[in-house]
C-alpha positions in Angstrom: -0.1 0.0 0.1 1.1 3.5 -0.6 2.6 5.3 2.3 0.0 8.2 3.4 1.3 11.7 3.7 1.7 13.0 7.4 -1.6 14.8 7.7 -3.6 11.7 6.5 -1.7 9.4 8.5 -2.2 11.5 11.5 -6.0 11.8 10.7 -6.5 8.2 10.9 -4.3 7.8 14.0 -6.5 10.6 15.8 -9.7 9.0 14.5 -8.8 5.6 16.0 -8.0 7.2 19.3 -11.3 9.2 19.3 -9.0 12.2 19.7 -11.6 14.7 18.0 -9.4 17.9 19.1 -6.3 16.6 17.5 -8.2 15.4 14.4 -9.8 18.9 13.9 -6.4 20.6 14.0 -5.2 18.6 11.2 -7.7 20.5 9.0 -7.0 24.0 7.5 -9.1 27.0 9.1 -11.2 27.2 5.8 -11.6 23.4 5.3 -14.6 21.8 3.7 -16.0 18.2 4.8 -18.8 16.6 2.9 -20.5 13.6 4.4 -23.8 12.1 4.4 -25.2 14.7 2.3 -24.0 17.5 4.6 -21.3 20.1 4.3 -19.0 21.3 7.2 -16.7 24.2 7.1 -13.9 25.0 9.4 -12.1 23.2 12.3 -15.1 23.8 14.7 -17.5 22.1 12.4 -15.0 19.4 11.7 -14.8 18.7 15.4 -18.5 18.6 15.9 -19.2 16.4 12.8 -16.6 13.8 13.9 -17.8 13.9 17.5 -21.3 13.5 16.4 -20.4 10.6 14.1 -18.4 8.9 16.8 -21.5 9.1 19.1 -24.0 8.0 16.8 -22.1 5.1 15.0 -19.2 4.3 17.3 -17.3 3.5 14.3 -13.7 2.2 13.6 -12.0 2.8 10.3 -9.5 0.6 8.7 -7.4 1.9 5.7 -7.6 -0.8 2.8 -5.7 1.2 0.1 -4.4 4.6 -1.0 -3.3 6.4 -4.1 -2.5 9.8 -5.2 -4.7 11.2 -8.0 -3.4 14.5 -9.1 -3.7 17.0 -6.2 -6.1 14.5 -4.3 -5.6 11.3 -2.2 -8.1 8.7 -2.7 -8.4 6.4 0.5 -10.4 3.2 0.5 -11.6 2.4 3.9 -13.5 -0.3 5.8 -15.9 1.3 8.5 -17.6 -0.8 11.1 -19.9 0.4 13.8 -23.4 0.5 15.2 -25.0 1.1 11.8 -27.0 -0.8 9.4 -24.9 -3.2 6.9 -21.8 -2.8 9.0 -18.9 -3.0 7.8 -19.0 -1.0 4.7 -16.3 0.0 2.4 -16.1 3.8 1.7 -14.1 6.0 -0.7 -12.6 8.9 1.2 -11.1 11.9 -1.2 -8.8 14.3 0.6 -7.2 17.4 -0.8 -4.2 18.7 1.2 -3.0 22.3 1.6 0.7 22.0 2.9 0.5 20.1 6.2 -3.2 20.4 6.6 -6.2 18.8 5.1 -8.2 21.4 3.0 -11.1 19.1 1.9 -12.5 15.7 2.6 -15.5 14.1 0.8 -16.7 10.6 2.0 -18.9 8.6 -0.3 
C-alpha cells in the first residue's frame, strides 16, 4: 500500500484514538468536509461532525488502500460500527494544503 502523507496518517491515528481535538487541528481553518449529504466548514464544524459521528455510530476505520490522484488522495476504508450493513467500504477523497487537510469528501 502507498504510504500516506503525514496529515492523512495523523488523521487516521487521531480518528482511531477518538481524539477529536487532534483530528480537527489537522484541517485548515477554511476546510470543507462533505459527508452524508451535509457540508461542514472550518475546524470547529469538523470537530462537531466527528464527535457526532462517533457518538451516533461508534465507528472504527481501517485503511484498505490509498493512492494519489493529481492533487487529491483517494483512500479506500472499511468502516464498522453501530449502523445498518456494517461494515461498509467507503471512498474518502482528501485534498491537502501544505501540512493540513483542505477538503474531505466521503462517499
